[in-house]
Biotite code that builds the C-alpha atoms (Angstrom):
import biotite.structure as struc

atoms = struc.array([
    struc.Atom([21.809, -0.335, 14.290], chain_id="A", res_id=1, res_name="MET", atom_name="CA", element="C"),
    struc.Atom([23.494, 0.259, 10.691], chain_id="A", res_id=2, res_name="LEU", atom_name="CA", element="C"),
    struc.Atom([20.546, -1.903, 9.487], chain_id="A", res_id=3, res_name="ASP", atom_name="CA", element="C"),
    struc.Atom([17.741, 0.519, 10.528], chain_id="A", res_id=4, res_name="TYR", atom_name="CA", element="C"),
    struc.Atom([19.707, 3.366, 9.267], chain_id="A", res_id=5, res_name="VAL", atom_name="CA", element="C"),
    struc.Atom([19.738, 1.913, 5.864], chain_id="A", res_id=6, res_name="VAL", atom_name="CA", element="C"),
    struc.Atom([16.071, 0.851, 5.984], chain_id="A", res_id=7, res_name="LYS", atom_name="CA", element="C"),
    struc.Atom([15.069, 4.661, 7.180], chain_id="A", res_id=8, res_name="PHE", atom_name="CA", element="C"),
    struc.Atom([16.875, 6.122, 4.197], chain_id="A", res_id=9, res_name="ILE", atom_name="CA", element="C"),
    struc.Atom([15.330, 3.826, 1.918], chain_id="A", res_id=10, res_name="LEU", atom_name="CA", element="C"),
    struc.Atom([12.015, 4.781, 3.038], chain_id="A", res_id=11, res_name="GLY", atom_name="CA", element="C"),
    struc.Atom([12.513, 8.302, 3.148], chain_id="A", res_id=12, res_name="GLY", atom_name="CA", element="C"),
    struc.Atom([13.892, 8.522, -0.192], chain_id="A", res_id=13, res_name="THR", atom_name="CA", element="C"),
    struc.Atom([10.552, 6.690, -1.665], chain_id="A", res_id=14, res_name="ILE", atom_name="CA", element="C"),
    struc.Atom([8.805, 9.511, 0.174], chain_id="A", res_id=15, res_name="VAL", atom_name="CA", element="C"),
    struc.Atom([11.062, 12.096, -1.581], chain_id="A", res_id=16, res_name="VAL", atom_name="CA", element="C"),
    struc.Atom([10.518, 10.651, -5.046], chain_id="A", res_id=17, res_name="ILE", atom_name="CA", element="C"),
    struc.Atom([6.625, 10.282, -4.319], chain_id="A", res_id=18, res_name="ALA", atom_name="CA", element="C"),
    struc.Atom([6.717, 14.158, -3.602], chain_id="A", res_id=19, res_name="THR", atom_name="CA", element="C"),
    struc.Atom([8.744, 14.836, -6.543], chain_id="A", res_id=20, res_name="TYR", atom_name="CA", element="C"),
    struc.Atom([6.982, 13.301, -9.149], chain_id="A", res_id=21, res_name="PHE", atom_name="CA", element="C"),
    struc.Atom([3.588, 14.648, -7.415], chain_id="A", res_id=22, res_name="SER", atom_name="CA", element="C"),
    struc.Atom([5.240, 18.308, -7.726], chain_id="A", res_id=23, res_name="LYS", atom_name="CA", element="C"),
    struc.Atom([6.030, 17.756, -11.322], chain_id="A", res_id=24, res_name="THR", atom_name="CA", element="C"),
    struc.Atom([2.838, 16.756, -12.430], chain_id="A", res_id=25, res_name="LYS", atom_name="CA", element="C"),
    struc.Atom([4.385, 13.475, -13.653], chain_id="A", res_id=26, res_name="ASN", atom_name="CA", element="C"),
    struc.Atom([0.772, 11.933, -14.069], chain_id="A", res_id=27, res_name="ILE", atom_name="CA", element="C"),
    struc.Atom([2.178, 8.409, -14.994], chain_id="A", res_id=28, res_name="PHE", atom_name="CA", element="C"),
    struc.Atom([4.786, 7.776, -12.610], chain_id="A", res_id=29, res_name="LEU", atom_name="CA", element="C"),
    struc.Atom([2.936, 9.699, -9.800], chain_id="A", res_id=30, res_name="SER", atom_name="CA", element="C"),
    struc.Atom([0.333, 7.206, -10.342], chain_id="A", res_id=31, res_name="GLY", atom_name="CA", element="C"),
    struc.Atom([2.739, 4.025, -10.419], chain_id="A", res_id=32, res_name="ILE", atom_name="CA", element="C"),
    struc.Atom([4.451, 5.099, -7.196], chain_id="A", res_id=33, res_name="ILE", atom_name="CA", element="C"),
    struc.Atom([0.902, 4.610, -5.503], chain_id="A", res_id=34, res_name="THR", atom_name="CA", element="C"),
    struc.Atom([1.384, 0.831, -5.805], chain_id="A", res_id=35, res_name="THR", atom_name="CA", element="C"),
    struc.Atom([5.156, 1.122, -5.734], chain_id="A", res_id=36, res_name="LEU", atom_name="CA", element="C"),
    struc.Atom([6.421, -2.585, -6.151], chain_id="A", res_id=37, res_name="PRO", atom_name="CA", element="C"),
    struc.Atom([9.653, -1.935, -4.861], chain_id="A", res_id=38, res_name="ILE", atom_name="CA", element="C"),
    struc.Atom([8.266, -1.656, -1.506], chain_id="A", res_id=39, res_name="VAL", atom_name="CA", element="C"),
    struc.Atom([6.754, -5.190, -1.628], chain_id="A", res_id=40, res_name="THR", atom_name="CA", element="C"),
    struc.Atom([10.042, -6.788, -3.060], chain_id="A", res_id=41, res_name="LEU", atom_name="CA", element="C"),
    struc.Atom([11.669, -5.145, 0.021], chain_id="A", res_id=42, res_name="LEU", atom_name="CA", element="C"),
    struc.Atom([9.027, -6.104, 2.808], chain_id="A", res_id=43, res_name="ASN", atom_name="CA", element="C"),
    struc.Atom([9.400, -9.946, 0.982], chain_id="A", res_id=44, res_name="MET", atom_name="CA", element="C"),
    struc.Atom([13.120, -9.884, 1.547], chain_id="A", res_id=45, res_name="MET", atom_name="CA", element="C"),
    struc.Atom([12.737, -8.996, 5.030], chain_id="A", res_id=46, res_name="LEU", atom_name="CA", element="C"),
    struc.Atom([10.105, -11.661, 5.623], chain_id="A", res_id=47, res_name="GLN", atom_name="CA", element="C"),
    struc.Atom([12.523, -14.234, 3.971], chain_id="A", res_id=48, res_name="ILE", atom_name="CA", element="C"),
    struc.Atom([15.028, -13.187, 6.409], chain_id="A", res_id=49, res_name="LYS", atom_name="CA", element="C"),
    struc.Atom([13.158, -13.012, 9.729], chain_id="A", res_id=50, res_name="TYR", atom_name="CA", element="C"),
    struc.Atom([10.422, -15.969, 8.891], chain_id="A", res_id=51, res_name="MET", atom_name="CA", element="C"),
    struc.Atom([10.139, -19.770, 8.217], chain_id="A", res_id=52, res_name="ASN", atom_name="CA", element="C"),
    struc.Atom([8.632, -20.896, 5.312], chain_id="A", res_id=53, res_name="SER", atom_name="CA", element="C"),
    struc.Atom([5.206, -21.447, 7.095], chain_id="A", res_id=54, res_name="GLN", atom_name="CA", element="C"),
    struc.Atom([5.107, -17.818, 8.291], chain_id="A", res_id=55, res_name="GLU", atom_name="CA", element="C"),
    struc.Atom([6.013, -16.732, 5.068], chain_id="A", res_id=56, res_name="PHE", atom_name="CA", element="C"),
    struc.Atom([3.390, -18.705, 3.261], chain_id="A", res_id=57, res_name="HIS", atom_name="CA", element="C"),
    struc.Atom([0.727, -17.185, 5.915], chain_id="A", res_id=58, res_name="SER", atom_name="CA", element="C"),
    struc.Atom([2.092, -13.620, 5.155], chain_id="A", res_id=59, res_name="ALA", atom_name="CA", element="C"),
    struc.Atom([1.554, -14.240, 1.611], chain_id="A", res_id=60, res_name="GLN", atom_name="CA", element="C"),
    struc.Atom([-2.071, -15.042, 2.279], chain_id="A", res_id=61, res_name="LYS", atom_name="CA", element="C"),
    struc.Atom([-2.303, -11.881, 4.096], chain_id="A", res_id=62, res_name="SER", atom_name="CA", element="C"),
    struc.Atom([-0.618, -9.964, 1.069], chain_id="A", res_id=63, res_name="GLY", atom_name="CA", element="C"),
    struc.Atom([-3.449, -11.227, -1.212], chain_id="A", res_id=64, res_name="ILE", atom_name="CA", element="C"),
    struc.Atom([-5.958, -9.826, 1.063], chain_id="A", res_id=65, res_name="LEU", atom_name="CA", element="C"),
    struc.Atom([-4.019, -6.518, 1.343], chain_id="A", res_id=66, res_name="GLY", atom_name="CA", element="C"),
    struc.Atom([-3.895, -6.214, -2.424], chain_id="A", res_id=67, res_name="ALA", atom_name="CA", element="C"),
    struc.Atom([-7.460, -6.690, -3.199], chain_id="A", res_id=68, res_name="ILE", atom_name="CA", element="C"),
    struc.Atom([-7.999, -4.082, -0.582], chain_id="A", res_id=69, res_name="GLY", atom_name="CA", element="C"),
    struc.Atom([-5.374, -1.745, -2.414], chain_id="A", res_id=70, res_name="LEU", atom_name="CA", element="C"),
    struc.Atom([-7.514, -2.154, -5.350], chain_id="A", res_id=71, res_name="VAL", atom_name="CA", element="C"),
    struc.Atom([-10.589, -1.632, -3.660], chain_id="A", res_id=72, res_name="LEU", atom_name="CA", element="C"),
    struc.Atom([-8.983, 1.898, -2.081], chain_id="A", res_id=73, res_name="PHE", atom_name="CA", element="C"),
    struc.Atom([-7.708, 3.166, -5.290], chain_id="A", res_id=74, res_name="ILE", atom_name="CA", element="C"),
    struc.Atom([-10.901, 2.261, -7.285], chain_id="A", res_id=75, res_name="SER", atom_name="CA", element="C"),
    struc.Atom([-12.953, 3.821, -5.022], chain_id="A", res_id=76, res_name="THR", atom_name="CA", element="C"),
    struc.Atom([-10.807, 7.187, -5.072], chain_id="A", res_id=77, res_name="CYS", atom_name="CA", element="C"),
    struc.Atom([-11.043, 6.942, -8.509], chain_id="A", res_id=78, res_name="TYR", atom_name="CA", element="C"),
    struc.Atom([-14.428, 6.526, -9.028], chain_id="A", res_id=79, res_name="VAL", atom_name="CA", element="C"),
    struc.Atom([-15.610, 9.154, -6.153], chain_id="A", res_id=80, res_name="LEU", atom_name="CA", element="C"),
    struc.Atom([-13.299, 11.692, -7.644], chain_id="A", res_id=81, res_name="THR", atom_name="CA", element="C"),
    struc.Atom([-15.741, 12.262, -10.469], chain_id="A", res_id=82, res_name="THR", atom_name="CA", element="C"),
    struc.Atom([-18.443, 13.875, -8.104], chain_id="A", res_id=83, res_name="TRP", atom_name="CA", element="C"),
    struc.Atom([-16.688, 14.902, -4.844], chain_id="A", res_id=84, res_name="VAL", atom_name="CA", element="C"),
    struc.Atom([-13.177, 16.802, -3.867], chain_id="A", res_id=85, res_name="LYS", atom_name="CA", element="C"),
    struc.Atom([-10.070, 14.482, -3.613], chain_id="A", res_id=86, res_name="PRO", atom_name="CA", element="C"),
    struc.Atom([-9.805, 14.308, 0.146], chain_id="A", res_id=87, res_name="ILE", atom_name="CA", element="C"),
    struc.Atom([-13.101, 13.500, 0.656], chain_id="A", res_id=88, res_name="TYR", atom_name="CA", element="C"),
    struc.Atom([-13.013, 10.467, -1.901], chain_id="A", res_id=89, res_name="ALA", atom_name="CA", element="C"),
    struc.Atom([-10.030, 9.542, -0.061], chain_id="A", res_id=90, res_name="ILE", atom_name="CA", element="C"),
    struc.Atom([-11.821, 9.538, 3.307], chain_id="A", res_id=91, res_name="ALA", atom_name="CA", element="C"),
    struc.Atom([-15.044, 7.604, 1.977], chain_id="A", res_id=92, res_name="PHE", atom_name="CA", element="C"),
    struc.Atom([-12.167, 5.223, 0.317], chain_id="A", res_id=93, res_name="ALA", atom_name="CA", element="C"),
    struc.Atom([-10.391, 4.532, 4.023], chain_id="A", res_id=94, res_name="ILE", atom_name="CA", element="C"),
    struc.Atom([-14.128, 3.830, 5.376], chain_id="A", res_id=95, res_name="VAL", atom_name="CA", element="C"),
    struc.Atom([-14.671, 1.270, 2.665], chain_id="A", res_id=96, res_name="THR", atom_name="CA", element="C"),
    struc.Atom([-11.195, -0.133, 3.459], chain_id="A", res_id=97, res_name="LEU", atom_name="CA", element="C"),
    struc.Atom([-11.673, -0.632, 6.995], chain_id="A", res_id=98, res_name="PHE", atom_name="CA", element="C"),
    struc.Atom([-15.487, -1.923, 6.122], chain_id="A", res_id=99, res_name="LEU", atom_name="CA", element="C"),
    struc.Atom([-13.899, -4.517, 3.702], chain_id="A", res_id=100, res_name="TYR", atom_name="CA", element="C"),
    struc.Atom([-11.294, -5.775, 6.438], chain_id="A", res_id=101, res_name="PHE", atom_name="CA", element="C"),
    struc.Atom([-13.771, -5.830, 9.462], chain_id="A", res_id=102, res_name="TRP", atom_name="CA", element="C"),
    struc.Atom([-16.170, -7.828, 7.021], chain_id="A", res_id=103, res_name="MET", atom_name="CA", element="C"),
    struc.Atom([-13.137, -10.451, 6.149], chain_id="A", res_id=104, res_name="TYR", atom_name="CA", element="C"),
    struc.Atom([-12.577, -10.549, 9.576], chain_id="A", res_id=105, res_name="LYS", atom_name="CA", element="C"),
    struc.Atom([-16.106, -11.499, 10.481], chain_id="A", res_id=106, res_name="GLN", atom_name="CA", element="C"),
    struc.Atom([-16.549, -13.932, 7.614], chain_id="A", res_id=107, res_name="PHE", atom_name="CA", element="C"),
    struc.Atom([-13.111, -15.708, 8.292], chain_id="A", res_id=108, res_name="SER", atom_name="CA", element="C"),
    struc.Atom([-13.471, -16.385, 11.768], chain_id="A", res_id=109, res_name="GLY", atom_name="CA", element="C"),
])
């Protein structure tokens, strides 16, 4: 049970830090927090703990797919905010991301 409490506190801390940097208008750190490599490392530690080597390998393959999706999502938001409000850019980027994953699923079988 304590394990879940610690993970809950870590997740909350990340949200608080993201909120703080967004409110202080620290553009560089606010942008970096979008991709937050610490979450990836924490997740990998949990995967190592609960998965065997083959499952871990498959999870990392999915991680590459997710990383490409993240780049697509952020790039779409970046480009579209030149022409539309950020909320519309994010909505369109979400649709683009779902289409990307749907197309991947269709072509991969």
